[in-house]
All heavy atoms as TSV, in Angstrom:
chain	resi	resn	atom	element	x	y	z
A	1	MET	N	N	-1.275	-50.372	201.672
A	1	MET	CA	C	-0.725	-49.348	200.817
A	1	MET	C	C	0.004	-49.983	199.615
A	1	MET	O	O	0.795	-50.898	199.791
A	1	MET	CB	C	0.251	-48.463	201.583
A	1	MET	CG	C	0.807	-47.340	200.833
A	1	MET	SD	S	1.773	-46.279	201.939
A	1	MET	CE	C	2.508	-45.246	200.780
A	2	GLU	N	N	-0.288	-49.514	198.447
A	2	GLU	CA	C	0.297	-50.102	197.228
A	2	GLU	C	C	1.698	-49.548	197.022
A	2	GLU	O	O	1.948	-48.347	197.043
A	2	GLU	CB	C	-0.594	-49.740	196.036
A	2	GLU	CG	C	-0.144	-50.333	194.747
A	2	GLU	CD	C	-1.054	-49.945	193.612
A	2	GLU	OE1	O	-2.213	-49.655	193.853
A	2	GLU	OE2	O	-0.571	-49.991	192.482
A	3	LYS	N	N	2.674	-50.476	196.818
A	3	LYS	CA	C	4.043	-50.039	196.536
A	3	LYS	C	C	4.170	-49.744	195.075
A	3	LYS	O	O	3.674	-50.482	194.221
A	3	LYS	CB	C	5.024	-51.151	196.927
A	3	LYS	CG	C	5.130	-51.422	198.357
A	3	LYS	CD	C	6.348	-52.259	198.759
A	3	LYS	CE	C	6.457	-53.505	197.975
A	3	LYS	NZ	N	7.545	-54.379	198.405
A	4	LYS	N	N	4.833	-48.655	194.742
A	4	LYS	CA	C	5.083	-48.266	193.349
A	4	LYS	C	C	6.607	-48.092	193.182
A	4	LYS	O	O	7.255	-47.534	194.038
A	4	LYS	CB	C	4.370	-47.029	192.983
A	4	LYS	CG	C	2.860	-47.248	192.967
A	4	LYS	CD	C	2.164	-46.066	192.356
A	4	LYS	CE	C	0.664	-46.350	192.369
A	4	LYS	NZ	N	-0.098	-45.354	191.670
A	5	LEU	N	N	7.079	-48.562	192.049
A	5	LEU	CA	C	8.529	-48.422	191.747
A	5	LEU	C	C	8.780	-47.023	191.157
A	5	LEU	O	O	8.311	-46.682	190.094
A	5	LEU	CB	C	8.926	-49.495	190.743
A	5	LEU	CG	C	10.393	-49.547	190.349
A	5	LEU	CD1	C	11.258	-49.791	191.549
A	5	LEU	CD2	C	10.600	-50.640	189.310
A	6	LYS	N	N	9.499	-46.225	191.949
A	6	LYS	CA	C	9.836	-44.846	191.523
A	6	LYS	C	C	11.267	-44.556	191.932
A	6	LYS	O	O	11.783	-45.057	192.904
A	6	LYS	CB	C	8.894	-43.866	192.216
A	6	LYS	CG	C	7.469	-43.959	191.810
A	6	LYS	CD	C	6.638	-42.870	192.435
A	6	LYS	CE	C	5.188	-42.975	191.953
A	6	LYS	NZ	N	4.413	-41.830	192.450
A	7	ARG	N	N	11.920	-43.638	191.137
A	7	ARG	CA	C	13.255	-43.165	191.504
A	7	ARG	C	C	13.112	-42.286	192.738
A	7	ARG	O	O	12.183	-41.494	192.851
A	7	ARG	CB	C	13.862	-42.385	190.361
A	7	ARG	CG	C	14.177	-43.245	189.155
A	7	ARG	CD	C	14.851	-42.459	188.080
A	7	ARG	NE	N	13.944	-41.481	187.462
A	7	ARG	CZ	C	14.196	-40.220	187.316
A	7	ARG	NH1	N	15.336	-39.706	187.724
A	7	ARG	NH2	N	13.322	-39.413	186.753
A	8	THR	N	N	14.078	-42.361	193.633
A	8	THR	CA	C	14.028	-41.548	194.855
A	8	THR	C	C	14.617	-40.168	194.579
A	8	THR	O	O	15.495	-40.010	193.705
A	8	THR	CB	C	14.798	-42.187	196.003
A	8	THR	OG1	O	16.172	-42.367	195.619
A	8	THR	CG2	C	14.194	-43.524	196.414
A	9	ILE	N	N	14.188	-39.224	195.327
A	9	ILE	CA	C	14.755	-37.871	195.225
A	9	ILE	C	C	15.703	-37.576	196.380
A	9	ILE	O	O	16.558	-36.722	196.302
A	9	ILE	CB	C	13.668	-36.776	195.145
A	9	ILE	CG1	C	12.731	-36.812	196.317
A	9	ILE	CG2	C	12.902	-36.863	193.842
A	9	ILE	CD1	C	11.736	-35.681	196.390
A	10	ASN	N	N	15.552	-38.352	197.478
A	10	ASN	CA	C	16.409	-38.118	198.649
A	10	ASN	C	C	17.599	-39.071	198.750
A	10	ASN	O	O	18.631	-38.719	199.276
A	10	ASN	CB	C	15.577	-38.250	199.926
A	10	ASN	CG	C	14.505	-37.190	200.021
A	10	ASN	OD1	O	14.705	-36.049	199.561
A	10	ASN	ND2	N	13.373	-37.508	200.558
A	11	ASP	N	N	17.405	-40.324	198.288
A	11	ASP	CA	C	18.439	-41.330	198.425
A	11	ASP	C	C	19.000	-41.682	197.061
A	11	ASP	O	O	18.741	-42.758	196.506
A	11	ASP	CB	C	17.869	-42.591	199.125
A	11	ASP	CG	C	18.897	-43.614	199.415
A	11	ASP	OD1	O	20.103	-43.270	199.414
A	11	ASP	OD2	O	18.534	-44.787	199.691
A	12	LYS	N	N	19.733	-40.745	196.458
A	12	LYS	CA	C	20.262	-41.010	195.149
A	12	LYS	C	C	21.728	-40.564	195.059
A	12	LYS	O	O	22.158	-39.646	195.740
A	12	LYS	CB	C	19.449	-40.321	194.050
A	12	LYS	CG	C	19.456	-38.822	194.041
A	12	LYS	CD	C	18.540	-38.360	192.917
A	12	LYS	CE	C	18.521	-36.872	192.794
A	12	LYS	NZ	N	17.660	-36.420	191.671
A	13	MET	N	N	22.465	-41.279	194.179
A	13	MET	CA	C	23.832	-40.885	193.892
A	13	MET	C	C	23.915	-40.326	192.468
A	13	MET	O	O	24.657	-39.382	192.239
A	13	MET	CB	C	24.744	-42.101	194.053
A	13	MET	CG	C	24.797	-42.628	195.452
A	13	MET	SD	S	26.103	-43.815	195.700
A	13	MET	CE	C	27.235	-42.871	196.626
A	14	ILE	N	N	23.227	-40.947	191.541
A	14	ILE	CA	C	23.232	-40.473	190.155
A	14	ILE	C	C	21.803	-40.034	189.776
A	14	ILE	O	O	21.539	-38.886	189.571
A	14	ILE	CB	C	23.770	-41.534	189.151
A	14	ILE	CG1	C	25.212	-41.845	189.515
A	14	ILE	CG2	C	23.664	-41.018	187.740
A	14	ILE	CD1	C	25.826	-42.993	188.749
A	15	ALA	N	N	20.910	-41.009	189.663
A	15	ALA	CA	C	19.547	-40.727	189.215
A	15	ALA	C	C	18.471	-41.213	190.162
A	15	ALA	O	O	17.314	-41.006	189.910
A	15	ALA	CB	C	19.334	-41.304	187.803
A	16	GLY	N	N	18.851	-41.924	191.188
A	16	GLY	CA	C	17.863	-42.442	192.147
A	16	GLY	C	C	17.300	-43.795	191.788
A	16	GLY	O	O	16.397	-44.264	192.414
A	17	VAL	N	N	17.890	-44.448	190.781
A	17	VAL	CA	C	17.365	-45.722	190.342
A	17	VAL	C	C	17.595	-46.826	191.405
A	17	VAL	O	O	16.655	-47.504	191.824
A	17	VAL	CB	C	17.978	-46.188	188.998
A	17	VAL	CG1	C	17.584	-47.613	188.637
A	17	VAL	CG2	C	17.563	-45.239	187.893
A	18	CYS	N	N	18.834	-46.929	191.884
A	18	CYS	CA	C	19.109	-47.980	192.894
A	18	CYS	C	C	18.386	-47.676	194.223
A	18	CYS	O	O	17.910	-48.584	194.907
A	18	CYS	CB	C	20.575	-48.118	193.119
A	18	CYS	SG	S	21.453	-48.942	191.766
A	19	GLY	N	N	18.330	-46.410	194.560
A	19	GLY	CA	C	17.577	-46.015	195.768
A	19	GLY	C	C	16.100	-46.360	195.681
A	19	GLY	O	O	15.503	-46.839	196.638
A	20	GLY	N	N	15.509	-46.165	194.503
A	20	GLY	CA	C	14.108	-46.520	194.286
A	20	GLY	C	C	13.864	-48.017	194.279
A	20	GLY	O	O	12.924	-48.494	194.850
A	21	LEU	N	N	14.809	-48.745	193.661
A	21	LEU	CA	C	14.708	-50.227	193.693
A	21	LEU	C	C	14.838	-50.747	195.126
A	21	LEU	O	O	14.098	-51.655	195.536
A	21	LEU	CB	C	15.772	-50.870	192.811
A	21	LEU	CG	C	15.583	-50.822	191.307
A	21	LEU	CD1	C	16.859	-51.257	190.600
A	21	LEU	CD2	C	14.402	-51.663	190.908
A	22	ALA	N	N	15.771	-50.195	195.904
A	22	ALA	CA	C	15.961	-50.628	197.273
A	22	ALA	C	C	14.717	-50.329	198.120
A	22	ALA	O	O	14.282	-51.155	198.919
A	22	ALA	CB	C	17.190	-49.939	197.864
A	23	LYS	N	N	14.150	-49.157	197.936
A	23	LYS	CA	C	12.950	-48.778	198.680
A	23	LYS	C	C	11.797	-49.723	198.342
A	23	LYS	O	O	11.056	-50.150	199.198
A	23	LYS	CB	C	12.594	-47.333	198.408
A	23	LYS	CG	C	11.477	-46.776	199.223
A	23	LYS	CD	C	11.270	-45.307	198.961
A	23	LYS	CE	C	10.170	-44.723	199.788
A	23	LYS	NZ	N	9.974	-43.301	199.536
A	24	TYR	N	N	11.651	-50.048	197.058
A	24	TYR	CA	C	10.591	-50.913	196.602
A	24	TYR	C	C	10.766	-52.345	197.147
A	24	TYR	O	O	9.779	-52.949	197.576
A	24	TYR	CB	C	10.572	-50.950	195.047
A	24	TYR	CG	C	9.500	-51.809	194.470
A	24	TYR	CD1	C	8.178	-51.343	194.402
A	24	TYR	CD2	C	9.796	-53.056	193.964
A	24	TYR	CE1	C	7.169	-52.139	193.858
A	24	TYR	CE2	C	8.813	-53.873	193.428
A	24	TYR	CZ	C	7.501	-53.392	193.377
A	24	TYR	OH	O	6.487	-54.182	192.832
A	25	LEU	N	N	11.974	-52.826	197.185
A	25	LEU	CA	C	12.242	-54.196	197.658
A	25	LEU	C	C	12.402	-54.288	199.178
A	25	LEU	O	O	12.446	-55.363	199.712
A	25	LEU	CB	C	13.504	-54.718	196.992
A	25	LEU	CG	C	13.445	-54.886	195.488
A	25	LEU	CD1	C	14.834	-55.228	194.924
A	25	LEU	CD2	C	12.441	-55.942	195.108
A	26	GLY	N	N	12.545	-53.129	199.848
A	26	GLY	CA	C	12.735	-53.125	201.286
A	26	GLY	C	C	14.156	-53.451	201.696
A	26	GLY	O	O	14.403	-53.990	202.769
A	27	TRP	N	N	15.105	-53.151	200.830
A	27	TRP	CA	C	16.540	-53.445	201.107
A	27	TRP	C	C	17.270	-52.138	201.428
A	27	TRP	O	O	16.749	-51.032	201.267
A	27	TRP	CB	C	17.203	-54.046	199.873
A	27	TRP	CG	C	16.675	-55.410	199.480
A	27	TRP	CD1	C	15.706	-56.129	200.133
A	27	TRP	CD2	C	17.052	-56.148	198.349
A	27	TRP	NE1	N	15.506	-57.311	199.448
A	27	TRP	CE2	C	16.304	-57.346	198.341
A	27	TRP	CE3	C	17.954	-55.927	197.345
A	27	TRP	CZ2	C	16.449	-58.305	197.379
A	27	TRP	CZ3	C	18.122	-56.920	196.381
A	27	TRP	CH2	C	17.371	-58.092	196.406
A	28	ASP	N	N	18.526	-52.256	201.899
A	28	ASP	CA	C	19.370	-51.141	202.141
A	28	ASP	C	C	19.938	-50.655	200.758
A	28	ASP	O	O	20.431	-51.459	200.005
A	28	ASP	CB	C	20.505	-51.540	203.060
A	28	ASP	CG	C	21.461	-50.370	203.367
A	28	ASP	OD1	O	20.972	-49.312	203.757
A	28	ASP	OD2	O	22.646	-50.580	203.183
A	29	ALA	N	N	19.842	-49.384	200.483
A	29	ALA	CA	C	20.258	-48.850	199.201
A	29	ALA	C	C	21.742	-49.031	198.928
A	29	ALA	O	O	22.119	-49.374	197.783
A	29	ALA	CB	C	19.878	-47.375	199.103
A	30	ASP	N	N	22.584	-48.848	199.918
A	30	ASP	CA	C	24.031	-49.011	199.711
A	30	ASP	C	C	24.400	-50.446	199.367
A	30	ASP	O	O	25.229	-50.700	198.474
A	30	ASP	CB	C	24.790	-48.587	200.957
A	30	ASP	CG	C	24.730	-47.070	201.165
A	30	ASP	OD1	O	24.569	-46.336	200.160
A	30	ASP	OD2	O	24.776	-46.618	202.311
A	31	LYS	N	N	23.769	-51.413	200.017
A	31	LYS	CA	C	24.032	-52.827	199.722
A	31	LYS	C	C	23.553	-53.167	198.310
A	31	LYS	O	O	24.227	-53.885	197.589
A	31	LYS	CB	C	23.373	-53.729	200.735
A	31	LYS	CG	C	24.005	-53.665	202.113
A	31	LYS	CD	C	23.325	-54.521	203.117
A	31	LYS	CE	C	23.946	-54.317	204.484
A	31	LYS	NZ	N	23.222	-55.045	205.524
A	32	LEU	N	N	22.388	-52.648	197.908
A	32	LEU	CA	C	21.891	-52.896	196.553
A	32	LEU	C	C	22.825	-52.320	195.530
A	32	LEU	O	O	23.091	-52.948	194.500
A	32	LEU	CB	C	20.480	-52.331	196.387
A	32	LEU	CG	C	19.889	-52.573	195.008
A	32	LEU	CD1	C	19.327	-54.001	194.923
A	32	LEU	CD2	C	18.848	-51.573	194.660
A	33	ARG	N	N	23.352	-51.154	195.779
A	33	ARG	CA	C	24.323	-50.506	194.848
A	33	ARG	C	C	25.571	-51.379	194.672
A	33	ARG	O	O	26.066	-51.543	193.575
A	33	ARG	CB	C	24.702	-49.122	195.336
A	33	ARG	CG	C	23.620	-48.071	195.193
A	33	ARG	CD	C	24.082	-46.727	195.642
A	33	ARG	NE	N	22.995	-45.790	195.588
A	33	ARG	CZ	C	22.329	-45.314	196.635
A	33	ARG	NH1	N	22.727	-45.656	197.883
A	33	ARG	NH2	N	21.350	-44.472	196.489
A	34	ILE	N	N	26.098	-51.887	195.795
A	34	ILE	CA	C	27.283	-52.726	195.718
A	34	ILE	C	C	27.016	-53.990	194.925
A	34	ILE	O	O	27.784	-54.373	194.065
A	34	ILE	CB	C	27.785	-53.051	197.162
A	34	ILE	CG1	C	28.306	-51.791	197.806
A	34	ILE	CG2	C	28.842	-54.119	197.138
A	34	ILE	CD1	C	28.581	-51.920	199.297
A	35	VAL	N	N	25.895	-54.647	195.194
A	35	VAL	CA	C	25.518	-55.859	194.491
A	35	VAL	C	C	25.349	-55.567	192.999
A	35	VAL	O	O	25.823	-56.308	192.139
A	35	VAL	CB	C	24.255	-56.506	195.063
A	35	VAL	CG1	C	23.696	-57.609	194.207
A	35	VAL	CG2	C	24.553	-57.034	196.486
A	36	TYR	N	N	24.679	-54.466	192.665
A	36	TYR	CA	C	24.427	-54.089	191.286
A	36	TYR	C	C	25.735	-53.872	190.522
A	36	TYR	O	O	25.905	-54.351	189.409
A	36	TYR	CB	C	23.541	-52.870	191.234
A	36	TYR	CG	C	23.021	-52.544	189.856
A	36	TYR	CD1	C	21.839	-53.171	189.399
A	36	TYR	CD2	C	23.660	-51.673	189.014
A	36	TYR	CE1	C	21.351	-52.920	188.109
A	36	TYR	CE2	C	23.190	-51.425	187.756
A	36	TYR	CZ	C	22.043	-52.021	187.298
A	36	TYR	OH	O	21.580	-51.773	186.066
A	37	VAL	N	N	26.658	-53.157	191.147
A	37	VAL	CA	C	27.942	-52.879	190.513
A	37	VAL	C	C	28.724	-54.202	190.331
A	37	VAL	O	O	29.303	-54.429	189.276
A	37	VAL	CB	C	28.769	-51.849	191.293
A	37	VAL	CG1	C	30.195	-51.772	190.794
A	37	VAL	CG2	C	28.071	-50.476	191.176
A	38	LEU	N	N	28.781	-55.022	191.345
A	38	LEU	CA	C	29.507	-56.275	191.247
A	38	LEU	C	C	28.934	-57.165	190.195
A	38	LEU	O	O	29.673	-57.785	189.387
A	38	LEU	CB	C	29.511	-56.997	192.608
A	38	LEU	CG	C	30.394	-56.375	193.683
A	38	LEU	CD1	C	30.204	-57.127	195.009
A	38	LEU	CD2	C	31.848	-56.380	193.237
A	39	VAL	N	N	27.628	-57.336	190.145
A	39	VAL	CA	C	27.020	-58.167	189.110
A	39	VAL	C	C	27.278	-57.581	187.740
A	39	VAL	O	O	27.536	-58.310	186.762
A	39	VAL	CB	C	25.485	-58.314	189.387
A	39	VAL	CG1	C	24.782	-58.947	188.167
A	39	VAL	CG2	C	25.268	-59.151	190.622
A	40	SER	N	N	27.241	-56.251	187.609
A	40	SER	CA	C	27.488	-55.617	186.313
A	40	SER	C	C	28.913	-55.872	185.834
A	40	SER	O	O	29.167	-56.071	184.660
A	40	SER	CB	C	27.234	-54.101	186.429
A	40	SER	OG	O	25.893	-53.867	186.668
A	41	ILE	N	N	29.866	-55.809	186.764
A	41	ILE	CA	C	31.270	-55.986	186.388
A	41	ILE	C	C	31.614	-57.438	186.125
A	41	ILE	O	O	32.316	-57.767	185.181
A	41	ILE	CB	C	32.191	-55.407	187.533
A	41	ILE	CG1	C	32.060	-53.909	187.536
A	41	ILE	CG2	C	33.632	-55.842	187.322
A	41	ILE	CD1	C	32.753	-53.256	188.731
A	42	LEU	N	N	31.090	-58.344	186.940
A	42	LEU	CA	C	31.509	-59.747	186.886
A	42	LEU	C	C	30.742	-60.573	185.872
A	42	LEU	O	O	31.145	-61.657	185.568
A	42	LEU	CB	C	31.361	-60.399	188.279
A	42	LEU	CG	C	32.230	-59.777	189.369
A	42	LEU	CD1	C	31.923	-60.418	190.693
A	42	LEU	CD2	C	33.694	-59.924	189.030
A	43	SER	N	N	29.644	-60.055	185.359
A	43	SER	CA	C	28.817	-60.818	184.399
A	43	SER	C	C	28.807	-60.148	183.052
A	43	SER	O	O	28.277	-59.055	182.882
A	43	SER	CB	C	27.390	-60.964	184.947
A	43	SER	OG	O	26.617	-61.634	184.047
A	44	ALA	N	N	29.324	-60.860	182.062
A	44	ALA	CA	C	29.307	-60.321	180.697
A	44	ALA	C	C	27.896	-60.316	180.112
A	44	ALA	O	O	27.585	-59.579	179.198
A	44	ALA	CB	C	30.254	-61.119	179.824
A	45	ALA	N	N	27.012	-61.187	180.648
A	45	ALA	CA	C	25.658	-61.292	180.117
A	45	ALA	C	C	24.689	-60.264	180.732
A	45	ALA	O	O	23.569	-60.198	180.344
A	45	ALA	CB	C	25.130	-62.698	180.374
A	46	PHE	N	N	25.166	-59.480	181.683
A	46	PHE	CA	C	24.306	-58.493	182.353
A	46	PHE	C	C	24.767	-57.084	182.010
A	46	PHE	O	O	25.725	-56.591	182.580
A	46	PHE	CB	C	24.372	-58.694	183.865
A	46	PHE	CG	C	23.407	-57.842	184.651
A	46	PHE	CD1	C	22.074	-58.204	184.715
A	46	PHE	CD2	C	23.849	-56.699	185.265
A	46	PHE	CE1	C	21.200	-57.419	185.428
A	46	PHE	CE2	C	22.957	-55.911	186.000
A	46	PHE	CZ	C	21.626	-56.248	186.055
A	47	PRO	N	N	24.142	-56.449	181.062
A	47	PRO	CA	C	24.549	-55.071	180.662
A	47	PRO	C	C	24.075	-54.037	181.667
A	47	PRO	O	O	23.079	-53.360	181.457
A	47	PRO	CB	C	23.906	-54.916	179.278
A	47	PRO	CG	C	22.676	-55.765	179.386
A	47	PRO	CD	C	23.050	-56.951	180.238
A	48	GLY	N	N	24.770	-53.954	182.751
A	48	GLY	CA	C	24.365	-53.062	183.883
A	48	GLY	C	C	24.172	-51.639	183.539
A	48	GLY	O	O	23.157	-51.022	183.946
A	49	LEU	N	N	25.071	-51.059	182.777
A	49	LEU	CA	C	24.930	-49.615	182.423
A	49	LEU	C	C	23.709	-49.377	181.555
A	49	LEU	O	O	22.963	-48.451	181.757
A	49	LEU	CB	C	26.180	-49.138	181.731
A	49	LEU	CG	C	26.223	-47.665	181.373
A	49	LEU	CD1	C	26.066	-46.808	182.601
A	49	LEU	CD2	C	27.523	-47.309	180.651
A	50	LEU	N	N	23.477	-50.265	180.593
A	50	LEU	CA	C	22.318	-50.139	179.698
A	50	LEU	C	C	21.007	-50.250	180.487
A	50	LEU	O	O	20.101	-49.481	180.271
A	50	LEU	CB	C	22.399	-51.159	178.586
A	50	LEU	CG	C	21.254	-51.110	177.572
A	50	LEU	CD1	C	21.226	-49.806	176.848
A	50	LEU	CD2	C	21.413	-52.274	176.598
A	51	VAL	N	N	20.941	-51.224	181.359
A	51	VAL	CA	C	19.742	-51.432	182.178
A	51	VAL	C	C	19.503	-50.217	183.078
A	51	VAL	O	O	18.372	-49.728	183.219
A	51	VAL	CB	C	19.873	-52.712	183.054
A	51	VAL	CG1	C	18.738	-52.824	184.042
A	51	VAL	CG2	C	19.884	-53.934	182.151
A	52	TYR	N	N	20.582	-49.659	183.661
A	52	TYR	CA	C	20.431	-48.492	184.490
A	52	TYR	C	C	19.896	-47.300	183.701
A	52	TYR	O	O	18.986	-46.596	184.126
A	52	TYR	CB	C	21.818	-48.134	185.108
A	52	TYR	CG	C	21.721	-47.097	186.207
A	52	TYR	CD1	C	21.511	-47.430	187.518
A	52	TYR	CD2	C	21.762	-45.716	185.896
A	52	TYR	CE1	C	21.417	-46.489	188.537
A	52	TYR	CE2	C	21.644	-44.759	186.888
A	52	TYR	CZ	C	21.461	-45.167	188.191
A	52	TYR	OH	O	21.344	-44.233	189.211
A	53	LEU	N	N	20.425	-47.074	182.537
A	53	LEU	CA	C	19.971	-45.968	181.678
A	53	LEU	C	C	18.508	-46.115	181.288
A	53	LEU	O	O	17.734	-45.173	181.310
A	53	LEU	CB	C	20.841	-45.832	180.444
A	53	LEU	CG	C	22.256	-45.328	180.701
A	53	LEU	CD1	C	23.089	-45.410	179.419
A	53	LEU	CD2	C	22.257	-43.938	181.248
A	54	ILE	N	N	18.119	-47.355	180.971
A	54	ILE	CA	C	16.696	-47.591	180.579
A	54	ILE	C	C	15.811	-47.330	181.781
A	54	ILE	O	O	14.776	-46.674	181.629
A	54	ILE	CB	C	16.525	-49.035	180.051
A	54	ILE	CG1	C	17.226	-49.166	178.694
A	54	ILE	CG2	C	15.076	-49.418	179.979
A	54	ILE	CD1	C	17.347	-50.592	178.184
A	55	LEU	N	N	16.195	-47.835	182.960
A	55	LEU	CA	C	15.381	-47.589	184.137
A	55	LEU	C	C	15.322	-46.112	184.490
A	55	LEU	O	O	14.294	-45.617	184.969
A	55	LEU	CB	C	15.919	-48.386	185.345
A	55	LEU	CG	C	15.702	-49.880	185.288
A	55	LEU	CD1	C	16.400	-50.553	186.428
A	55	LEU	CD2	C	14.230	-50.213	185.286
A	56	TRP	N	N	16.407	-45.378	184.245
A	56	TRP	CA	C	16.463	-43.955	184.513
A	56	TRP	C	C	15.354	-43.216	183.739
A	56	TRP	O	O	14.686	-42.351	184.236
A	56	TRP	CB	C	17.804	-43.406	184.141
A	56	TRP	CG	C	18.097	-41.989	184.503
A	56	TRP	CD1	C	17.231	-41.015	184.916
A	56	TRP	CD2	C	19.377	-41.348	184.418
A	56	TRP	NE1	N	17.875	-39.852	185.098
A	56	TRP	CE2	C	19.207	-40.017	184.822
A	56	TRP	CE3	C	20.635	-41.758	184.070
A	56	TRP	CZ2	C	20.248	-39.092	184.865
A	56	TRP	CZ3	C	21.689	-40.865	184.116
A	56	TRP	CH2	C	21.485	-39.545	184.497
A	57	PHE	N	N	15.181	-43.618	182.487
A	57	PHE	CA	C	14.179	-42.965	181.667
A	57	PHE	C	C	12.784	-43.507	181.802
A	57	PHE	O	O	11.793	-42.808	181.589
A	57	PHE	CB	C	14.596	-43.021	180.178
A	57	PHE	CG	C	15.796	-42.145	179.892
A	57	PHE	CD1	C	17.039	-42.714	179.627
A	57	PHE	CD2	C	15.695	-40.772	179.900
A	57	PHE	CE1	C	18.141	-41.912	179.405
A	57	PHE	CE2	C	16.794	-39.970	179.666
A	57	PHE	CZ	C	18.025	-40.534	179.399
A	58	ILE	N	N	12.635	-44.756	182.221
A	58	ILE	CA	C	11.317	-45.371	182.355
A	58	ILE	C	C	10.693	-45.113	183.725
A	58	ILE	O	O	9.491	-44.835	183.829
A	58	ILE	CB	C	11.394	-46.884	182.118
A	58	ILE	CG1	C	11.714	-47.140	180.643
A	58	ILE	CG2	C	10.111	-47.621	182.483
A	58	ILE	CD1	C	11.925	-48.599	180.319
A	59	MET	N	N	11.492	-45.208	184.787
A	59	MET	CA	C	10.937	-45.050	186.145
A	59	MET	C	C	10.589	-43.603	186.423
A	59	MET	O	O	11.418	-42.708	186.236
A	59	MET	CB	C	11.978	-45.479	187.196
A	59	MET	CG	C	12.171	-46.982	187.308
A	59	MET	SD	S	13.514	-47.433	188.419
A	59	MET	CE	C	12.995	-46.831	189.976
A	60	PRO	N	N	9.367	-43.345	186.892
A	60	PRO	CA	C	9.039	-41.956	187.253
A	60	PRO	C	C	9.717	-41.570	188.555
A	60	PRO	O	O	10.047	-42.429	189.363
A	60	PRO	CB	C	7.516	-42.012	187.433
A	60	PRO	CG	C	7.207	-43.429	187.779
A	60	PRO	CD	C	8.245	-44.262	187.091
A	61	GLU	N	N	9.970	-40.301	188.728
A	61	GLU	CA	C	10.581	-39.797	189.937
A	61	GLU	C	C	9.516	-39.581	190.973
A	61	GLU	O	O	8.421	-39.049	190.637
A	61	GLU	CB	C	11.353	-38.525	189.661
A	61	GLU	CG	C	12.216	-38.078	190.828
A	61	GLU	CD	C	13.144	-36.953	190.456
A	61	GLU	OE1	O	12.622	-35.888	190.019
A	61	GLU	OE2	O	14.344	-37.093	190.583
A	62	GLU	N	N	9.772	-39.929	192.240
A	62	GLU	CA	C	8.784	-39.723	193.267
A	62	GLU	C	C	8.599	-38.262	193.533
A	62	GLU	O	O	9.495	-37.437	193.268
A	62	GLU	CB	C	9.167	-40.499	194.549
A	62	GLU	CG	C	10.353	-39.903	195.287
A	62	GLU	CD	C	10.684	-40.697	196.558
A	62	GLU	OE1	O	10.019	-41.649	196.884
A	62	GLU	OE2	O	11.696	-40.321	197.173
A	63	THR	N	N	7.452	-37.905	194.019
A	63	THR	CA	C	7.150	-36.506	194.343
A	63	THR	C	C	7.571	-36.238	195.757
A	63	THR	O	O	7.948	-37.117	196.526
A	63	THR	CB	C	5.658	-36.232	194.163
A	63	THR	OG1	O	4.924	-37.072	195.045
A	63	THR	CG2	C	5.210	-36.481	192.749
A	64	GLU	N	N	7.499	-34.989	196.114
A	64	GLU	CA	C	7.867	-34.580	197.491
A	64	GLU	C	C	6.987	-35.265	198.540
A	64	GLU	O	O	7.405	-35.533	199.638
A	64	GLU	CB	C	7.710	-33.046	197.655
A	64	GLU	CG	C	8.715	-32.260	196.843
A	64	GLU	CD	C	10.109	-32.227	197.444
A	64	GLU	OE1	O	10.206	-32.385	198.671
A	64	GLU	OE2	O	11.064	-32.071	196.692
A	65	LEU	N	N	5.764	-35.550	198.183
A	65	LEU	CA	C	4.811	-36.181	199.139
A	65	LEU	C	C	5.000	-37.688	199.280
A	65	LEU	O	O	4.450	-38.273	200.166
A	65	LEU	CB	C	3.379	-35.887	198.682
A	65	LEU	CG	C	3.009	-34.410	198.550
A	65	LEU	CD1	C	1.621	-34.253	197.985
A	65	LEU	CD2	C	3.126	-33.726	199.906
A	66	GLY	N	N	5.809	-38.288	198.410
A	66	GLY	CA	C	6.061	-39.719	198.540
A	66	GLY	C	C	5.543	-40.429	197.382
A	66	GLY	O	O	5.580	-41.470	197.044
């Protein structure tokens, strides 16, 4: 089965971006969110909010069927 990067509709807090990334990578969504926020805060070279917004608009949302 081919994996596709999509925003989740069930495992989301804001837009489903981190939930979709976690599902694609096979990671726990909560742990990915924590790592993403920490990297965004601690690294001046990583524009976390901008990347999140871009992914929000670029990543398609998954359908009810998966």
